[in-house]
C-alpha positions in Angstrom: -85.9 156.8 152.9 -88.2 154.7 150.7 -88.4 151.0 150.2 -87.8 148.1 150.2 -89.1 148.0 146.6 -88.1 146.9 143.1 -85.4 148.8 141.4 -86.4 151.3 138.7 -84.6 151.4 135.3 -83.2 154.9 135.8 -81.7 153.8 139.2 -79.4 151.1 137.8 -76.3 153.4 137.7 -76.8 154.2 141.3 -77.1 150.5 142.1 -73.8 149.9 140.4 -72.2 152.6 142.5 -73.4 150.9 145.7 -72.1 147.5 144.4 -68.7 149.0 143.5 -68.4 150.6 146.9 -69.6 147.6 149.0 -67.7 145.0 146.9 -64.6 146.9 145.9 -62.7 143.6 145.1 -65.3 142.9 142.4 -65.5 146.3 140.8 -66.6 147.3 138.2 -69.7 145.2 138.7 -71.1 145.9 135.3 -68.2 143.9 133.9 -67.5 141.3 136.6 -71.2 140.5 137.3 -72.7 141.1 133.9 -74.5 137.8 133.9 -76.5 138.9 136.9 -76.4 142.7 136.7 -77.7 143.1 133.2 -79.6 146.4 133.5 -82.3 144.9 131.2 -85.9 146.0 131.9 -86.9 142.3 132.2 -84.4 141.8 134.9 -85.3 144.7 137.1 -87.3 142.6 139.5 -84.1 140.8 140.5 -83.1 143.8 142.5 -84.8 144.8 145.8 -83.6 148.2 147.0 -83.9 151.0 149.6 -83.4 154.5 148.4 -82.8 157.9 150.0 -82.7 161.2 148.2 -82.1 159.5 144.8 -79.3 157.2 146.0 -79.6 153.5 146.3 -78.3 152.8 149.9 -79.2 149.1 150.4 -79.7 146.2 148.1 -80.7 142.5 147.9 -80.3 140.6 144.6 -82.8 137.8 143.8 -81.4 135.8 140.9 -83.5 132.9 139.5 -81.8 129.5 139.2 -83.5 126.4 137.8 -81.6 123.5 139.4 -81.9 120.2 137.5 -81.1 116.7 138.9 -82.0 114.4 136.0 -85.8 114.7 135.7 -86.1 116.9 138.8 -86.3 120.6 138.2 -86.3 122.9 141.3 -87.0 126.6 141.0 -84.5 128.4 143.3 -84.2 132.0 144.2 -80.5 132.8 144.4 -79.9 135.5 146.9 -76.7 137.6 146.4 -75.0 141.0 146.6 -76.7 141.9 149.9 -75.1 145.3 150.7 -75.7 148.6 152.5 -73.7 151.8 152.3 -71.4 152.0 155.3 -73.0 155.1 156.9 -76.5 153.5 156.8 -75.4 150.2 158.4 -76.7 149.1 161.8 -80.2 150.5 161.1 -81.9 147.2 160.3 -82.1 147.7 156.6 -81.0 144.1 155.8 -83.9 142.9 158.0 -86.3 145.0 155.9 -84.9 143.7 152.7 -85.5 140.1 153.8 -89.0 140.9 155.1 -89.8 142.1 151.6 -88.0 139.3 149.7 -89.2 136.2 151.5 -93.0 136.7 150.8 -92.0 137.8 147.3 -90.3 134.4 146.7 -93.4 132.6 147.9 -95.6 134.7 145.6 -93.4 134.0 142.6 -93.5 130.2 143.1 -90.0 129.4 144.2 -89.4 126.1 145.8 -86.2 126.9 147.7 -83.7 129.8 148.0 -80.0 129.4 147.9 -77.1 131.7 148.9 -73.5 131.8 149.9 -72.8 133.5 153.1 -72.3 133.4 156.9 -74.3 130.7 158.5 -75.0 132.7 161.7 -76.2 135.8 159.8 -78.4 134.1 157.3 -79.5 131.4 159.7 -81.5 134.2 161.4 -83.7 134.3 158.3 -84.2 130.5 157.9 -81.2 129.5 155.7 -79.1 126.5 156.6 -76.2 124.7 155.1 -77.3 121.8 152.9 -76.7 119.9 149.7 -73.9 117.4 149.1 -70.8 117.5 146.9 -67.4 116.0 146.7 -64.3 118.3 147.1 -61.3 116.8 145.3 -57.8 118.3 146.1 -55.4 117.7 143.3 -51.7 118.5 143.2 -49.2 118.6 140.3 -47.6 115.4 141.5 -50.7 113.4 140.4 -51.1 114.9 136.9 -47.7 115.7 135.5 -47.1 112.2 134.3 -50.5 111.6 132.7 -50.2 110.2 129.1 -53.0 111.4 126.8 -51.8 110.9 123.2 -53.8 112.3 120.4 -55.5 115.0 122.5 -54.7 118.7 121.9 -55.6 121.5 124.4 -56.2 125.1 123.7 -57.9 128.1 125.4 -61.4 129.2 124.7 -61.1 132.8 123.3 -64.7 133.8 122.7 -65.4 132.0 119.5 -69.2 131.5 119.1 -68.9 128.0 117.7 -66.7 126.9 120.6 -69.3 128.4 123.0 -72.0 126.4 121.4 -70.0 123.2 121.9 -69.2 124.1 125.6 -73.0 124.6 126.1 -73.8 121.3 124.4 -71.2 119.4 126.6 -72.7 121.0 129.7 -76.2 120.1 128.8 -75.3 116.4 128.9 -74.8 116.7 132.7 -77.2 115.0 135.0 -76.8 117.9 137.4 -77.0 121.4 135.8 -78.9 124.6 135.7 -81.2 125.6 132.9 -79.2 128.6 131.7 -80.6 131.5 129.7 -78.8 132.6 126.5 -77.7 135.8 128.3 -76.1 133.8 131.1 -74.3 131.4 128.7 -73.1 134.3 126.6 -71.4 136.0 129.5 -70.4 133.5 132.2 -67.4 132.0 130.3 -66.1 135.5 129.5 -66.2 137.0 133.1 -62.9 138.5 134.2 -60.5 136.0 135.7 -62.4 133.0 134.4 -60.6 130.8 131.9 -61.8 127.8 129.9 -59.7 125.1 128.3 -60.9 122.9 125.5 -59.6 119.4 124.6 -59.8 118.4 120.9 -59.6 114.8 119.8 -59.9 113.8 116.1 -60.5 117.5 115.2 -63.5 117.9 117.5 -63.9 119.4 121.0 -64.5 116.5 123.3 -64.2 118.2 126.8 -64.0 121.5 128.5 -62.8 122.8 131.9 -63.4 126.3 133.4 -61.1 127.5 136.2 -60.3 130.6 138.2 -56.7 130.9 139.4 -55.6 132.6 142.6 -52.4 133.0 144.6 -52.5 131.8 148.2 -50.4 133.3 151.0 -47.7 130.7 150.7 -47.3 131.7 147.0 -48.4 128.4 145.7 -50.7 128.9 142.7 -54.2 127.6 143.5 -57.0 127.1 141.0 -60.7 126.6 141.6 -62.2 124.4 138.9 -65.6 125.9 138.3 -67.0 123.4 135.8 -65.9 120.5 133.5 -67.4 118.0 131.3 -66.9 115.6 128.4 -64.6 112.6 127.7 -62.7 111.2 130.6 -59.3 111.0 128.9 -59.7 114.5 127.6 -60.4 115.7 131.2 -57.1 114.2 132.2 -55.4 116.1 129.4 -57.1 119.4 130.5 -55.9 118.8 134.1 -52.4 118.1 133.0 -52.4 121.3 130.9 -53.9 123.3 133.8 -50.8 122.4 135.9 -48.1 122.3 133.2 -49.0 125.5 131.3 -50.9 127.8 133.7 -48.6 127.7 136.7 -51.0 125.8 138.9 -49.6 123.6 141.7 -52.9 122.8 143.5 -56.5 122.6 142.2 -59.8 122.3 144.1 -62.5 120.5 142.1 -66.1 120.1 143.3 -68.3 117.4 141.9 -71.7 115.9 142.4 -71.7 112.8 144.6 -74.1 110.7 142.5 -74.6 110.0 138.8 -71.3 111.5 137.5 -69.1 109.3 135.3 -66.1 111.6 135.8 -65.8 111.0 139.5 -63.6 108.0 138.9 -61.3 110.1 136.7 -60.9 112.6 139.5 -60.4 109.9 142.1 -57.5 108.5 140.0 -55.6 111.8 140.1 -56.6 113.3 143.5 -54.5 113.6 146.6 -57.5 113.5 149.0 -61.2 114.2 149.0 -64.1 114.8 151.3 -67.8 115.4 151.3 -69.1 118.8 152.2 -72.3 120.9 152.1 -72.8 123.0 149.0 -74.5 126.2 150.1 -77.1 127.8 152.4 -80.7 126.6 151.6 -84.1 127.9 152.7 -87.3 126.0 152.0 -89.8 128.3 150.4 -92.5 125.7 149.6 -92.1 122.3 151.3 -95.0 120.7 149.4 -93.9 121.8 145.9 -90.3 120.9 146.7 -91.2 117.4 147.6 -93.6 117.0 144.6 -90.9 118.1 142.2 -88.3 115.9 143.8 -90.4 112.7 143.3 -88.3 111.4 140.4 -85.1 111.8 142.5 -86.7 110.3 145.6 -88.1 107.3 143.7 -84.7 106.7 142.1 -83.0 106.8 145.5 -85.5 104.3 146.8 -85.1 101.9 143.9 -81.3 102.0 144.2 -81.7 100.9 147.8 -84.1 98.2 146.8 -86.5 99.2 149.6 -90.2 98.9 148.9 -91.7 99.0 152.4 -94.9 100.9 152.8 -95.7 103.7 155.2 -96.3 107.4 155.5 -94.8 110.4 157.2 -96.0 114.0 157.6 -93.3 116.6 157.5 -94.2 119.9 159.2 -92.1 123.1 159.6 -92.9 124.4 163.1 -94.2 127.9 163.3 -95.5 127.8 159.7 -98.3 126.5 157.6 -95.9 124.3 155.6 -97.0 120.6 155.8 -96.6 117.7 153.4 -97.0 114.0 153.7 -94.8 111.4 151.9 -96.7 108.2 151.2 -94.6 105.1 150.4 -96.2 102.4 148.4 -95.3 100.9 145.0 -94.6 104.5 144.1 -93.9 107.5 146.4 -96.7 110.1 146.5 -96.9 113.6 148.1 -100.2 114.8 149.6 -101.4 117.7 151.7 -103.2 115.5 154.2 -101.8 114.8 157.6 -101.2 111.3 158.8 -100.6 110.0 162.4 -96.8 109.9 161.9 -95.8 113.5 162.2 -92.2 114.8 162.1 -92.2 118.4 163.2 -88.9 120.3 162.7 -87.8 123.9 162.7 -87.0 125.6 159.4 -83.3 125.0 159.6 -83.7 121.4 160.9 -85.9 120.6 157.9 -83.1 121.7 155.6 -80.7 119.3 157.4 -83.3 116.5 157.1 -84.0 116.9 153.4 -80.5 118.1 152.2 -78.1 116.5 154.7 -74.8 114.8 154.0 -76.2 111.5 155.3 -79.4 109.6 155.8 -81.9 111.3 158.1 -81.6 108.6 160.9 -77.9 109.4 161.1 -78.6 113.0 162.0 -81.9 112.8 163.8 -83.3 110.5 166.5 -86.3 109.4 164.4 -89.3 107.4 165.6 -89.6 103.9 164.1 -92.4 105.0 161.7 -90.2 107.8 160.4 -87.1 105.6 159.6 -88.7 105.0 156.1 -87.4 108.4 155.2 -83.9 106.9 154.9 -85.1 105.1 151.7 -85.6 108.3 149.7 -83.5 111.0 151.4 -81.3 113.1 151.3 -82.1 115.2 148.2 -79.3 116.7 146.2 -78.9 120.3 145.4 -75.7 120.5 143.3 -74.7 123.6 141.5 -71.5 124.1 139.5 -69.4 127.0 140.7 -70.1 128.8 137.5 -73.7 129.0 138.6 -73.0 130.4 142.1 -74.8 133.6 142.8 
């Protein structure tokens, strides 16, 4: 048994065999996950593997995601497709994969890591649930009577000019990922994924991507993976989703702040709630806070709070320390101050990426209450970008 190590080019077919075996519902992986499992030489370092006798028996995918919130750009390592062949399970191979991957993330300059998965399992390695989003639950009752004259809806069928327009609409979003050309070329054509386009005056003015599924009560449920564009056109797309595609319920996730279409969704939703987006691990506390300065400053200005102070954040059991200084502008330094908030790795995620202000989750000392003026941070990713 050798590894963990980076996958070699000639081992890619063996990796696909492991994936098809471990995730039979998503087989064949070369087709259903072609935006991540490219097989290209430049993407080999996304795959950490353990091999025995020429066969890949265990794998952890490390897929880069550049998460943008306005001017803030966070470098995130998306972890996915963690799998071991059944007969090799229970031998601690997943532990070995993470022991290899976490230092690798630090060496490659990632700020955070994100994943979808069981909180207990991945919490053992320092991931915790964080990031805020709305979840809107929409039923056919709320959209069937919508009037949207002059708007035509059609399906995206792979036309390159349509794809360019979808890409342009998405790039107007405050929250988005910086997507590679390879990613864009494939993500809208993945099996089961459908995209609707709304045309007004002969031009595409909005798009909506969804994945339908059938629930146990036979009611057709659709997950809306992404949307954008003109508000009236979004209403037309939602009406078409229900009227033409057999959907009776739709789940739509949305960023909490800075999104003009939230009012559109509120006007047609049955109910909504706030939830955490994903599991997050802080790879570099100092770099994360430095890169988040525009977002933190904007939050502070919105609250019209200009008090001065400083707080040192420290992840216990590590060398990760950063001080936030509050003056006319916020600054991040490596120096310690006398106001120290020392938290465990998972607690720090809840502080920085919580659903509410820090003081509503933690019993903070008076000097640390100033954190309420710039936190929480946001880490929104559209479902199209989920690893």
